[in-house]
LUMRO-797873 format. One record per residue (C-alpha): y, x, z. Coordinates in steps of 0.25 Angstrom, whole numbers, padded with zeros to 4 digits, always signed. Layout:
BEGIN
YXZ;...
//
This chain:
BEGIN
+0000+0000+0000;+0009+0011+0004;+0006+0019-0009;+0009+0006-0017;+0023+0004-0010;+0026+0019-0013;+0023+0017-0028;+0031+0004-0029;+0044+0011-0023;+0042+0023-0032;+0041+0015-0045;+0053+0007-0041;+0061+0019-0039;+0055+0026-0052;+0059+0014-0060;+0073+0013-0055;+0076+0027-0057;+0069+0027-0071;+0078+0015-0075;+0090+0023-0070;+0086+0035-0078;+0084+0028-0091;+0097+0020-0090;+0104+0033-0088;+0096+0039-0100;+0100+0028-0110;+0114+0028-0105;+0116+0043-0107;+0108+0043-0120;+0117+0031-0125;+0130+0038-0121;+0126+0052-0127;+0121+0045-0140;+0135+0038-0142;+0143+0050-0138;+0135+0060-0146;+0135+0051-0158;+0150+0049-0158;+0153+0064-0155;+0143+0069-0165;+0149+0060-0176;+0163+0065-0172;+0159+0079-0172;+0153+0078-0186;+0166+0071-0191;+0175+0082-0184;+0166+0093-0191;+0169+0087-0205;+0184+0086-0202;+0184+0100-0198;+0176+0104-0210;+0186+0097-0219;+0198+0103-0212;+0192+0117-0215;+0190+0113-0230;+0204+0108-0231;+0210+0120-0224;+0203+0129-0234;+0206+0121-0246;+0220+0119-0243;+0221+0134-0241;+0216+0136-0255;+0227+0126-0260;+0238+0134-0252;+0234+0147-0259;+0235+0141-0272;+0249+0135-0269;+0253+0148-0264;+0248+0155-0277;+0256+0145-0285;+0269+0147-0277;+0268+0162-0278;+0266+0162-0293;+0277+0152-0294;+0287+0160-0286;+0282+0174-0292;+0293+0181-0300;+0281+0188-0308;+0276+0175-0313;+0286+0167-0321;+0284+0155-0331;+0285+0160-0346;+0280+0154-0359;+0269+0161-0366;+0274+0159-0380;+0287+0166-0376;+0282+0177-0367;+0267+0179-0369;+0267+0193-0363;+0269+0186-0349;+0256+0180-0349;+0249+0193-0346;+0258+0196-0334;+0256+0182-0329;+0240+0184-0329;+0242+0197-0321;+0250+0190-0311;+0240+0179-0309;+0228+0188-0306;+0231+0190-0291;+0233+0175-0289;+0219+0172-0296;+0211+0183-0289;+0216+0179-0275;+0212+0164-0276;+0197+0166-0273;+0196+0150-0272;+0202+0148-0286;+0194+0151-0299;+0206+0153-0308;+0222+0151-0308;+0230+0147-0320;+0245+0147-0321;+0253+0137-0330;+0268+0138-0333;+0276+0125-0335;+0281+0125-0350;+0270+0135-0354;+0258+0130-0362;+0249+0142-0356;+0241+0144-0344;+0238+0157-0337;+0228+0164-0328;+0225+0178-0323;+0216+0180-0335;+0221+0172-0347;+0232+0163-0352;+0230+0151-0362;+0237+0139-0366;+0236+0126-0358;+0229+0119-0368;+0218+0130-0370;+0217+0130-0354;+0214+0115-0354;+0203+0117-0365;+0197+0128-0358;+0197+0122-0344;+0189+0109-0345;+0191+0100-0333;+0180+0089-0330;+0190+0078-0327;+0203+0083-0335;+0205+0083-0350;+0212+0095-0357;+0225+0087-0358;+0224+0082-0344;+0223+0096-0339;+0234+0101-0348;+0243+0090-0342;+0240+0093-0328;+0243+0107-0329;+0257+0104-0336;+0261+0093-0327;+0257+0098-0313;+0269+0101-0304;+0262+0100-0290;+0249+0104-0284;+0238+0096-0291;+0223+0098-0289;+0212+0094-0299;+0199+0089-0293;+0186+0098-0294;+0180+0096-0308;+0172+0103-0318;+0179+0114-0326;+0173+0119-0339;+0180+0132-0343;+0177+0147-0345;+0190+0149-0338;+0186+0143-0324;+0173+0149-0317;+0170+0136-0310;+0163+0123-0314;+0171+0114-0305;+0185+0117-0300;+0197+0111-0293;+0210+0114-0300;+0224+0116-0293;+0237+0115-0301;+0248+0121-0292;+0263+0122-0297;+0269+0136-0296;+0280+0139-0286;+0285+0132-0273;+0291+0120-0279;+0280+0112-0287;+0290+0103-0293;+0297+0114-0301;+0285+0122-0304;+0285+0132-0315;+0270+0131-0318;+0257+0129-0310;+0244+0136-0306;+0231+0130-0309;+0220+0134-0299;+0205+0131-0302;+0197+0131-0289;+0182+0132-0290;+0174+0120-0284;+0166+0131-0277;+0178+0133-0268;+0177+0119-0263;+0162+0119-0261;+0164+0132-0252;+0174+0123-0244;+0164+0112-0243;+0152+0121-0240;+0153+0120-0225;+0147+0106-0226;+0134+0107-0217;+0121+0102-0223;+0127+0097-0236;+0129+0083-0231;+0144+0082-0232;+0153+0079-0244;+0167+0085-0244;+0179+0081-0253;+0193+0086-0255;+0202+0075-0260;+0217+0075-0265;+0224+0062-0268;+0211+0054-0268;+0203+0063-0278;+0192+0073-0274;+0196+0087-0277;+0183+0094-0273;+0170+0090-0265;+0157+0094-0260;+0147+0083-0262;+0134+0086-0254;+0132+0071-0252;+0128+0061-0264;+0143+0058-0267;+0149+0059-0281;+0162+0064-0284;+0167+0050-0287;+0162+0045-0274;+0170+0056-0267;+0182+0053-0274;+0181+0039-0269;+0181+0043-0255;+0193+0037-0247;+0197+0050-0239;+0207+0042-0231;+0196+0035-0223;+0186+0043-0215;+0174+0036-0209;+0161+0030-0213;+0158+0024-0227;+0146+0019-0234;+0142+0024-0248;+0129+0025-0256;+0122+0017-0245;+0125+0027-0235;+0136+0029-0224;+0145+0041-0225;+0156+0047-0216;+0169+0052-0222;+0177+0062-0215;+0191+0066-0222;+0203+0075-0219;+0215+0069-0226;+0230+0072-0228;+0229+0086-0231;+0238+0095-0239;+0241+0092-0254;+0234+0078-0252;+0220+0084-0249;+0209+0077-0241;+0196+0081-0237;+0183+0073-0235;+0169+0074-0230;+0158+0064-0232;+0145+0064-0223;+0133+0055-0223;+0132+0047-0211;+0117+0049-0210;+0119+0064-0209;+0130+0062-0198;+0120+0053-0190;+0109+0063-0192;+0118+0074-0186;+0122+0065-0175;+0108+0061-0172;+0104+0076-0170;+0116+0078-0160;+0112+0065-0153;+0098+0070-0152;+0101+0083-0147;+0110+0077-0136;+0100+0067-0132;+0088+0075-0132;+0090+0081-0118;+0091+0067-0112;+0075+0064-0112;+0073+0076-0104;+0083+0072-0093;+0077+0058-0094;+0063+0064-0090;+0070+0072-0079;+0077+0060-0074;+0065+0052-0074;+0057+0062-0066;+0068+0063-0056;+0068+0048-0055;+0053+0048-0052;+0056+0059-0042;+0067+0051-0035;+0059+0038-0035;+0048+0045-0028;+0058+0052-0018;+0065+0038-0015;+0052+0030-0014;+0046+0039-0003;+0057+0038+0008;+0057+0023+0005;+0042+0022+0008;+0044+0031+0020;+0055+0022+0026;+0046+0010+0023;+0035+0016+0030;+0043+0019+0043;+0048+0004+0044;+0039-0005+0052;+0030-0015+0044;+0035-0029+0043;+0024-0038+0048;+0022-0052+0041;+0031-0049+0030;+0029-0046+0015;+0030-0032+0009;+0045-0030+0005;+0052-0020-0003;+0053-0006+0003;+0068-0006+0003;+0068-0019+0010;+0058-0014+0020;+0067-0002+0023;+0080-0011+0024;+0073-0021+0034;+0067-0009+0042;+0081-0003+0043;+0087-0016+0048;+0076-0017+0059;+0079-0003+0063;+0094-0005+0064;+0092-0017+0073;+0083-0009+0082;+0093+0002+0083;+0104-0007+0088;+0101-0004+0102;+0102+0011+0099;+0116+0009+0092;+0120+0001+0105;+0116+0013+0114;+0124+0023+0105;+0136+0014+0106;+0135+0015+0121;+0137+0030+0119;+0150+0028+0111;+0160+0029+0123;+0154+0043+0126;+0156+0047+0112;+0170+0042+0112;+0173+0050+0125;+0168+0063+0118;+0177+0060+0105;+0189+0058+0114;+0187+0071+0121;+0184+0078+0107;+0197+0072+0101;+0206+0076+0112;+0201+0090+0113;+0203+0092+0098;+0189+0094+0094;+0190+0087+0080;+0194+0097+0069;+0199+0086+0059;+0204+0072+0060;+0193+0067+0052;+0183+0073+0061;+0189+0066+0073;+0190+0053+0065;+0175+0054+0062;+0172+0057+0077;+0180+0045+0081;+0173+0036+0072;+0160+0040+0077;+0163+0035+0091;+0170+0022+0086;+0185+0027+0086;+0194+0025+0074;+0203+0037+0076;+0209+0039+0062;+0222+0033+0066;+0237+0037+0065;+0239+0041+0079;+0232+0043+0093;+0236+0046+0107;+0229+0050+0121;+0231+0041+0133;+0228+0045+0147;+0227+0035+0159;+0222+0035+0173;+0227+0030+0187;+0219+0017+0188;+0207+0015+0196;+0202+0005+0186;+0200+0015+0175;+0187+0022+0177;+0184+0024+0162;+0192+0023+0149;+0195+0010+0143;+0187+0006+0131;+0198+0005+0120;+0189-0004+0111;+0189-0015+0121;+0200-0025+0126;+0211-0023+0128;+0212-0011+0119;+0206-0018+0107;+0218-0027+0106;+0226-0015+0101;+0224-0013+0086;+0223+0000+0078;+0218+0010+0088;+0205+0017+0093;+0203+0025+0105;+0194+0029+0117;+0195+0034+0131;+0189+0045+0140;+0190+0049+0154;+0196+0062+0159;+0190+0065+0172;+0199+0076+0176;+0212+0068+0174;+0206+0055+0179;+0211+0048+0167;+0207+0041+0155;+0210+0047+0141;+0211+0038+0129;+0212+0043+0114;+0218+0032+0106;+0220+0031+0091;+0229+0021+0084;+0236+0016+0071;+0249+0014+0079;+0257+0022+0089;+0261+0010+0097;+0246+0006+0099;+0244+0020+0107;+0255+0016+0117;+0249+0002+0118;+0235+0008+0121;+0241+0017+0132;+0248+0005+0138;+0235-0003+0137;+0227+0008+0144;+0237+0008+0156;+0237-0007+0157;+0222-0007+0157;+0221+0004+0167;+0231-0003+0177;+0223-0016+0175;+0215-0014+0188;+0227-0009+0196;+0234+0004+0199;+0242+0013+0189;+0236+0019+0176;+0243+0031+0172;+0243+0031+0156;+0248+0042+0147;+0248+0043+0132;+0250+0055+0123;+0260+0055+0111;+0254+0049+0098;+0247+0059+0089;+0242+0058+0075;+0235+0072+0073;+0221+0073+0079;+0223+0087+0082;+0234+0084+0092;+0223+0077+0101;+0224+0088+0112;+0239+0087+0112;+0238+0072+0113;+0229+0073+0126;+0239+0083+0132;+0251+0074+0129;+0244+0062+0136;+0240+0072+0148;+0254+0076+0149;+0259+0062+0150;+0248+0059+0160;+0252+0071+0168;+0267+0066+0169;+0263+0053+0175;+0270+0057+0188;+0283+0060+0182;+0284+0050+0170;+0288+0038+0179;+0280+0024+0180;+0280+0021+0165;+0267+0014+0160;+0261+0024+0150;+0265+0039+0150;+0268+0044+0136;+0268+0058+0132;+0281+0057+0124;+0288+0054+0137;+0285+0068+0142;+0297+0078+0140;+0289+0090+0135;+0294+0102+0127;+0281+0104+0119;+0288+0101+0106;+0297+0113+0107;+0287+0122+0114;+0275+0120+0104;+0282+0127+0092;+0285+0139+0100;+0271+0140+0106;+0265+0139+0092;+0270+0153+0089;+0262+0158+0101;+0250+0150+0097;+0250+0156+0083;+0251+0170+0088;+0239+0167+0098;+0231+0163+0086;+0235+0175+0078;+0231+0184+0089;+0217+0178+0089;+0216+0180+0074;+0219+0195+0077;+0209+0196+0088;+0218+0204+0097;+0216+0200+0112;+0228+0208+0116;+0237+0201+0106;+0231+0187+0109;+0234+0190+0124;+0249+0193+0121;+0250+0180+0113;+0244+0172+0124;+0254+0179+0134;+0265+0175+0124;+0261+0160+0125;+0260+0161+0140;+0273+0167+0141;+0279+0156+0132;+0273+0145+0140;+0277+0151+0154;+0291+0153+0150;+0293+0139+0143;+0297+0127+0151;+0286+0117+0148;+0277+0107+0155;+0262+0109+0157;+0260+0099+0146;+0268+0108+0136;+0260+0120+0139;+0247+0112+0138;+0252+0107+0124;+0255+0122+0120;+0242+0127+0124;+0235+0115+0117;+0242+0119+0104;+0238+0134+0106;+0223+0132+0110;+0222+0121+0099;+0227+0130+0089;+0217+0141+0092;+0206+0131+0093;+0208+0126+0079;+0211+0140+0073;+0198+0146+0079;+0190+0133+0078;+0178+0141+0072;+0178+0150+0084;+0178+0139+0094;+0168+0130+0086;+0155+0137+0091;+0158+0137+0106;+0160+0124+0114;+0165+0133+0126;+0176+0138+0117;+0180+0124+0114;+0181+0120+0128;+0192+0132+0130;+0201+0122+0123;+0200+0109+0131;+0212+0099+0130;+0208+0093+0144;+0207+0107+0150;+0221+0110+0144;+0227+0097+0150;+0223+0102+0164;+0229+0115+0163;+0241+0116+0173;+0247+0130+0170;+0249+0139+0159;+0239+0149+0164;+0228+0139+0163;+0231+0136+0149;+0233+0151+0146;+0219+0154+0151;+0213+0143+0142;+0220+0149+0130;+0215+0163+0133;+0201+0159+0135;+0201+0152+0121;+0208+0164+0114;+0198+0173+0121;+0186+0165+0116;+0192+0165+0102;+0194+0181+0102;+0180+0182+0108;+0174+0174+0097;+0180+0183+0086;+0175+0196+0093;+0161+0192+0096;+0156+0190+0081;+0147+0202+0079;+0137+0195+0070;+0146+0194+0058;+0143+0196+0044;+0146+0210+0037;+0158+0203+0030;+0165+0200+0044;+0163+0214+0048;+0171+0218+0036;+0182+0208+0040;+0182+0215+0054;+0185+0228+0046;+0195+0221+0038;+0202+0216+0050;+0202+0230+0057;+0208+0236+0044;+0219+0226+0044;+0222+0228+0058;+0223+0243+0056;+0231+0242+0043;+0239+0230+0044;+0252+0238+0043;+0248+0243+0029;+0256+0235+0019;+0246+0238+0008;+0234+0232+0015;+0227+0222+0005;+0217+0211+0008;+0211+0214-0005;+0209+0228-0002;+0202+0225+0011;+0193+0215+0005;+0189+0225-0006;+0186+0236+0004;+0176+0227+0011;+0170+0223-0003;+0175+0208-0001;+0183+0199-0010;+0197+0196-0006;+0193+0181-0005;+0180+0184+0003;+0188+0194+0012;+0199+0183+0015;+0189+0172+0018;+0180+0181+0027;+0193+0186+0034;+0198+0172+0037;+0185+0167+0042;+0184+0179+0052;+0199+0180+0056;+0204+0166+0054;+0214+0170+0044;+0216+0177+0030;+0216+0192+0030;+0231+0193+0025;+0235+0183+0037;+0228+0192+0047;+0235+0204+0041;+0248+0197+0043;+0245+0193+0057;+0242+0208+0061;+0255+0212+0055;+0263+0201+0062;+0256+0204+0076;+0260+0219+0074;+0274+0215+0070;+0275+0207+0082;+0272+0219+0091;+0283+0227+0084;+0293+0216+0084;+0291+0213+0099;+0289+0228+0104;+0298+0236+0095;+0312+0236+0089;+0307+0240+0075;+0315+0233+0064;+0307+0222+0057;+0307+0229+0044;+0300+0241+0050;+0290+0232+0057;+0286+0225+0044;+0283+0239+0039;+0275+0242+0051;+0266+0229+0050;+0264+0231+0035;+0275+0224+0027;+0284+0231+0018;+0293+0219+0016;+0300+0214+0029;+0302+0201+0023;+0287+0199+0021;+0285+0204+0035;+0295+0193+0041;+0288+0182+0033;+0274+0186+0037;+0279+0187+0052;+0285+0173+0052;+0274+0167+0045;+0264+0172+0056;+0274+0170+0069;+0283+0160+0064;+0295+0168+0067;+0302+0181+0060;+0300+0195+0066;+0314+0195+0071;+0312+0182+0079;+0299+0187+0085;+0306+0200+0089;+0318+0192+0096;+0308+0182+0103;+0300+0194+0109;+0312+0201+0113;+0316+0189+0121;+0302+0188+0127;+0303+0203+0131;+0317+0201+0137;+0312+0189+0145;+0300+0197+0150;+0308+0209+0154;+0317+0200+0162;+0305+0194+0169;+0300+0208+0174;+0305+0212+0188;
//
């Protein structure tokens, strides 16, 4: 029975996949057939047009040569009209003058010259009367009188179509005759040239027809000048072709295709006739070559379809086997059995889902602590974590609320229950802070006013059981990275509950703090501490921390203010060296916002900062199991520390010395030191310049040379880029600090 079910599922999938493969095959084959047929036909037409263009170009080149010859003879001072009866001796000179023109025209069988008013015709080998020439050159379609009349009356370019010429003067059975007046102005011509072009010249033009299955024609004013008849068309049928219309026509019981090139110079047109059967045969060969590969792909696709059918049938049967048997019911389709089984399993697992929901408050508790501590690296990460615990925190603003003081509050309020659910557009959760004996609420809202209303509601609910509930709220924030600062603001407002009067809710904005003015000044010291860590110098790091300590002790500020400053310093270091802290949970706890809020003195904060910096330095020193490439980076660092004052130092040269590409060297250096090599070199130079500026009276120009800058302007720009102030401002500032220190000494 099981084997029968397996076969049924396999056949079902196999037939479905086969139908899809065949449908795709016929669709692709039909598309390729139509496309190939259209393109192949167009390619054949285009090839004939290109062929006619080549013939036209060569033919018109011959005509241009004959026109130039007529113009040269007409303008030549050595060839002047004369009458043979009066000056017979000039006939001999004229024959000599015609020799070069005859010998250079390889496409022309013979050239004859006729002067108006004279009854003789001349060539390079003989001269004779016009009547004698008409008798000796017998044209197939012209009588003697007609030929004489044509020669006497022609005053512009005239072409006689290809026809049989019987004469001992012309070495050709058929020829095309060109009559061209002498000189540049045909209307005032003093004579004409008669060129006899052999029909073999035209046949050589038409010889590129492949397979002798194309008729080619040259027309002028509706008459055929020359043609190559490889198909069963007569000369008269070719003359009846309408060259103004290209396309398919029917003649002699067959379909033919006409391709024409019209409106050329001197009224010339060119045409080619192809048998449609030959065109279709060529197209068929191309279509066959294009579609021949498709059966191979069809076989491969069918094999793949059978393999996929087998692969898909096996898990369906396996799932069906795992489901319990349905007693008393008819055998159903395997997919329906799976659907029914999953529905039963879902029903049975509802109890498990209920148990998981009971653990949701604990998960929210953990999320709030992680958010306040700034553990989420991106906003999207925080939003995803909030959704996992049922909080929609992707809202424009948020705040931190602290409350305590009422005996009735023994646990945080559930903000998804009355009366909080009456406020629209917010989401939040609360946790208990055992150390402060207070409740902390993290609330997100679409409206700033809703946050204040939530704080009032928390206070009123806390006082509902009697007693006073102290409630404090931070400023409104939008950036998730400011979460530690928001907690410190709420804690600061909460700490000021004894001096802020009897107002209902304590707002952080009501505290008069000078943090706004102090933070930009402290930021310079924060940057210098981060740079000292990058250089890896404990002595330099100790000096920079002492500078920060001196700044805090000599600046009038509240405990909240220096907590905010230390939060900014430690948070900056934690984000800059996140990779060093990521592998150690103990290191993460060195920066705990709740520990920071309990610090009451600058010395407590100083100890926390030094422990964090010491860990970061130690993590950089105890990396002995590095690759050989990192050992080379260490050597590069030592070289830069020893030669930073060399203006000619080059990153490309350093990379080449260690057989590294410049790009690889830069990436490895940045991965190791946290900054590009050129920035590290600039930092070395600036730190050395600081010592010279603070400890000596050397001119700034000399100091710039001492640290590796030829140009003082470049040195000043780099110094300000790193420190935020010019070298002169830095010197004056440290002169003031030294003066103050000397006054403090007993």
